[in-house]
C-alpha positions in Angstrom: 146.9 110.2 93.2 143.7 108.7 94.5 142.4 105.4 93.2 139.6 105.3 90.7 136.4 103.8 91.7 135.0 100.9 89.7 132.8 103.0 87.5 135.6 105.4 86.7 137.8 102.4 85.9 135.1 101.1 83.5 134.8 104.4 81.7 138.6 104.6 81.3 138.9 101.1 79.8 140.0 101.6 76.2 138.8 98.3 74.8 136.3 96.0 76.3 136.0 94.2 72.9 137.1 90.8 74.2 134.4 90.9 76.8 131.4 91.7 74.5 128.5 89.6 75.5 130.1 88.5 78.8 129.7 89.4 82.4 132.6 91.2 84.1 133.4 92.0 87.7 135.5 95.1 88.5 137.2 95.7 91.9 139.4 98.7 92.4 140.8 99.3 88.9 140.9 95.9 87.4 138.6 93.2 86.0 138.8 90.3 88.4 136.3 87.8 87.0 134.6 87.2 83.6 132.1 84.7 82.3 128.7 84.0 80.7 126.7 83.9 83.9 126.4 86.9 86.1 125.8 84.9 89.3 129.0 82.9 88.7 131.0 86.1 88.0 129.7 87.7 91.2 130.4 84.5 93.2 134.1 84.3 91.9 134.6 88.1 92.6 133.3 87.8 96.1 135.5 84.8 96.8 138.6 86.7 95.6 137.6 89.9 97.4 135.3 89.1 100.3 135.5 92.5 101.9 134.8 94.5 98.7 131.7 95.1 96.7 132.4 94.5 93.0 130.8 96.3 90.1 129.1 93.6 88.0 127.9 94.3 84.5 127.3 92.6 81.1 129.3 94.2 78.3 126.8 95.0 75.6 127.2 93.9 72.0 125.9 97.2 70.8 127.4 100.6 71.2 126.3 102.2 74.4 126.7 105.8 75.5 127.0 106.5 79.2 126.0 110.0 80.4 
C-alpha cells in the first residue's frame, strides 16, 4: 500500500481538536511539530527532517470545508 502524502494525511486525521489555533507540521503521515509560531514549527520540522518538505498549516478555530 503506497504512503499517503501530507495533504491526504491531513484529510484523514479524525480529530485535530487539540491543535486548534496552533501551527502544525506534517511529514509523511504524522504531525512532527506543533506550536504557536509558524516559523518555529517549520524550523523544528526541518531540523528533524532536513531532506523533506513539511506541510505547514495553522489549524483553524472555525469549521472549514476543503474541496
